[in-house]
C-alpha positions, 0 to 999 in steps of 0.5 A, spaced: 558 421 753 555 427 752 561 432 750 561 439 754 561 445 748 567 449 749 566 455 753 567 462 749 573 466 751 571 472 755 575 477 751 569 474 745 563 475 749 566 482 751 567 484 743 560 482 741 557 485 747 561 492 745 559 491 737 552 490 740 552 496 744 555 501 738 550 499 733 545 500 738 548 507 740 548 509 732 541 506 731 538 511 737 542 517 734 539 517 727 532 515 729 533 521 734 535 525 728 530 524 723 525 524 728 527 532 730 527 533 723 520 531 722 518 534 728 520 541 725 517 540 719 510 539 721 509 542 728 505 548 725 500 543 720 500 537 725 500 538 732 498 531 734 503 528 730 509 533 733 506 530 740 507 523 737 514 525 735 516 528 741 514 522 745 517 517 741 524 522 741 523 520 749 523 513 748 529 513 743 533 518 749 531 512 754 534 507 749 540 511 748 542 511 755 541 504 756 546 502 750 550 508 753 551 504 759 552 497 756 557 500 752 561 503 758 560 496 762 563 492 755 569 497 755 570 497 763 569 488 762 575 489 756 579 493 760 579 490 767 581 483 763 587 487 759 589 489 766 589 482 770 593 480 764 598 486 764 599 486 771 605 482 773 607 479 779 612 483 783 619 479 783 622 478 790 629 481 791 634 476 793 639 477 799 645 480 798 651 474 800 656 478 803 660 472 804 661 470 797 665 477 796 672 478 796 675 483 801 675 489 796 668 487 794 666 487 801 669 494 802 665 497 796 658 494 798 659 497 805 661 504 801 655 503 797 650 502 803 652 508 806 652 512 800 645 509 799 643 511 805 644 518 804 652 519 806 656 524 802 664 524 800 664 516 801 671 513 800 674 506 800 681 507 803 682 500 805 689 497 803 696 497 806 697 503 810 690 504 811 691 504 819 684 501 821 680 505 816 676 501 810 671 507 808 670 514 810 664 518 809 660 523 812 653 522 815 647 526 813 647 530 819 654 532 817 658 527 822 664 523 819 664 516 820 669 511 819 668 503 818 672 497 818 670 491 814 672 484 816 669 479 811 670 473 815 667 466 815 662 464 820 667 460 825 672 466 825 669 471 829 672 478 830 677 478 837 678 483 842 685 484 838 681 487 832 677 492 836 683 494 840 687 496 833 681 499 830 679 503 836 687 506 837 686 509 831 679 511 828 678 517 833 685 519 834 688 518 826 681 518 822 677 523 827 671 519 827 664 522 830 661 514 829 666 508 828 663 502 826 666 495 825 662 491 820 663 484 819 660 477 815 661 473 821 660 475 829 664 478 835 667 474 841 665 477 848 671 481 849 671 484 843 664 487 844 666 489 852 672 493 848 667 496 844 662 498 849 668 501 852 670 505 847 665 507 843 665 502 837 659 500 834 659 493 832 655 490 826 655 482 825 652 478 820 645 479 822 645 486 823 649 487 817 643 483 813 638 487 816 641 494 814 642 491 807 635 489 807 632 495 809 629 491 816 634 496 821 636 504 820 643 505 818 648 505 824 650 512 824 642 513 826 643 508 832 648 513 836 655 510 837 662 514 837 664 519 842 657 523 841 652 517 841 650 518 848 649 525 848 644 523 841 640 519 845 642 513 840 644 506 843 650 504 846 656 502 843 657 495 841 653 490 838 648 492 834 643 486 831 
């Protein structure tokens, strides 16, 4: 059985082409210099010889141009080969698993999202005596944002009592222009009804993932709060 001949690596072939083009270009340059020198020395004595020298110079120039094009092609092929090898595939960024965080980590993660999207004066204030506020911030357009964070499991929905407690302090105590309750779970129907009446934005697990991944704008760009309707945002309540 005839064994196939091993193929020459692309890089080796490109290197030989480059060396050949350089050698050809050097020969052409030397030939042109010698021809010009000879023609200048004998132009008066031998006009015909000078004409022949000029013709030879023209041929050498044409050959030099061809060699230059070959050289460019060889360097271009080498650059392309190196570029193909040097470009790594982009790595996919895994989604954030908020359910794996504890309550304090979840509050910090929400604060980081607010800061990432342009909020200033971001504070994590959750804890004993927080009166319903876990994150305070100032939105890019100067409004006060008050967020409560509920890190619940998928079977533990945020109920109406949670919204009522938050609604009783977010505007009157914390002076919210925009109030939002963010959870890793979902909301009950009565909770969403109260939020719609009280002007509170509700972000469930799906809405939180969309905000985190950049697939949805931050909640303060969706209206809500005491000024949501006047600013043309979405009605308060579910945001998903």
